[in-house]
N, C-alpha and C positions, 0 to 999 in steps of 0.2 A: 519331821516327813517336810522337803522340800515341796516348794510348790509344781513342778514339774513329775515327781514323783505321785502326788495328791492330785494332780490331773491325771496322770496316767493310772491310776488308782478305778479314779470314778469314771472314766473312758471304759474300761474294763469291765467292773460294775453291770454299767449304762451297756456293755455289749452282751451280759450275760439276759440282763431283763429283756433286751431284745429277744433273745432266742428262745427265753421261755414264754414272752407274746404269742411265738408264734407257734412255739408245740402245743398249748392254752385253743390256737386255730386250727393245726392239725388234728388235734386229738376231737376236737368240736365236730371238726367236720366228718373225718376219714371213722374214728375211731379208733380206741390206742391199740388192738388188735392188727388193720390195716395203717398203719399208720406209719413211716419208716424217715428215720436219721435226714435223708434227701430233700424231702417233703419240707421236712422244718427247714433244711440251706436254704430251699426255693421259694418260701413264702418269707423269711427272713431277708432274701439276698442278698447271701452271704454266702462261702463254698462250704462246701461237705469238710473239710479239712476243720475250718474254723470250730463247726460245733462241735467234731470231735475234741476239742481243742480244751471244750469247757465240760464237754460232757463224754462219758466216754461210751455211753452207749444210751437206749430208752428211758430203762429204767431208771436213771437218773435220773431224763428230765421229765419225767412223773413224778419222782421224789422232789422234785424243783417245783410245779405243780401244788402239789402235794404242801409243802411248806407254803406260799401262796394262802391256799385255802386257809388252811387253820389258823396261820396270820389273822386272815380277818373277819374268820367264824369267831375268836378269841376275841377280836373288837367291836362283832355287832355282841356278842354274851355279855361282854362289861356294860354297852350301852343299855341293852336293855335292863342288865340288876339293875341298874340306876335309874333307870323309869319308873323305879313301883317301890312304894314304901316298904310293905310286910315281904315275907321271906314266901307266903304260901303266893303271893303274886310275883314276885320275882320269878318265879319257877316258872311259874304260866308263860310270862314275858319269854323264858328263854326257849322254851319248846315251840312258840310264836314266832322269835326269831329264827328258829332252827330250820323249820316249814318256810319263810321269808328268802334265806339264804341260800336251799337248795333251790325254789323257784328261779331267785333273779341270776342264780352262778350254777346254772345244774351243770355245765364241764365241772365245776373243784366237787360237786358231790358225786358226782359219777369218779372223779380220781379219787377219793375220799374212801368210796364203797370200794374199787380195785385196793387199795392200799389196804384196806379191814379186809381183804378175804384173803391177802394173800400170810402163808403161815411157814414164813424163815426156818428152818431149823435151830439158828441160835442169830441171835442179834450184836452183832459186835457193837461194844462201847468206841463213839464216834464217828461211828458209822451214820452213813444218812440214813437210814431207818430206827436207828435208838434217836436218832435228833427230831424224828417224826412223833416218836413214838415221845416223848420230854413235851414239843409241842402240843397233841394229843392230850396231854395230863393237864394241861396247862388250862387248856379249853374245862374237862369234866372240873378242874378243882372252882373255877367261877359255879358250875352247878354246887359244888358240895357247899361253898362257903354261902348262896343263896339259900339251903336246906337247913345248915348249920342258925344263918341268920333267922329263919322260921320256927326252927325249934324256939332259939332267944324270947324271940315276940312273942311266941303263943299257939300263932298261926298254921303252923305243921307237930303231929305229934311228937310228944315229950320223948316215945321211946324209940325214934329212928335208932337202930342200934347200929346200923354202918353206913353213916352219910356215902362212902366213897359204892358202897353195892348201890345203894338206891341211886347217884347219880345214871351208874351207866346201866341199872335199867331202865330209867328212865330215857337214856337215851337209845336203849333201843328197840325199845317200845317206838320212840319218835319215829326213828331212822326208818323202821319196819312199815311206820304209817305214811312217811311219804315214798318210800317204794311204791305202795300199794295204791296210794292218791296216784302214781305217774304211770302209771301200770295195767289199772282197772278201772279208767276211766269210766270203760265200755260199761260193765258190769253196773257199775255205781247207776248209769245212766237209763239201761234196764231196766234195777230195783228202785229208778226214781227218787234216789238221794242222792244231792250233791256233793263233791269233793269235801265243798267247804263246811257244810253241815258234818259231813263225815269225821272233819279234823278237830270241828270244833268240841261236837259229841265226845271224839277220842280221847282229847285232850282231857276234859273235866271226869272223864271216867278215871283215868290214869292216876287223879288226882286225887280224887275221892280219899285213895288209900293213905295219902299223905295229912287229911287232915283230923286234927285230933278228935273229934266225932267219931274216926273210925276206930281208933284207939279205945274207946270206950266202950265198944258196941263188941269189938275183938273177945 
């Protein structure tokens, strides 16, 4: 590729990233339903036509934000997994990393939640939705690897039948936990339980089922 073509490709990618930056701000401030392509153009300081040149509709912008979110979450998971030795501790670190991710990047958490709630009749191979599903699988694979690590080192029960099913169950549990922590703060305050204490207790509660002692008592 010539220097000119390389520079144009870099400029095109930079414009795309600028539009995604603007979409993040608009989605965070207005919410996805109220957000418009016109507002994204205004925040990015470009014409509406330019936005449509890169993204044919708001759904494509949403998918682009989700891709960013999943890339970052994957990086956070890899870092969390590397921070602990035993598989059991790695899985705990992943749960805490997911909660920290949701706290630090609420726009990403909301974008992913919205995508997960979608129920398309078909997902075409090569589509943005298909790509995002692959990105999500990469995130879940980190949990699977940590679970298998724990089985090998003895910190997680040896009779774990389906590591992927276990990983998805932990994700569902933690995702719901995060949503409750954000939507039920007033309730926790009323019953005298801090959300931090609730989170720690819930993680410990969920992890008990993975401990080798749980297999012996079953």
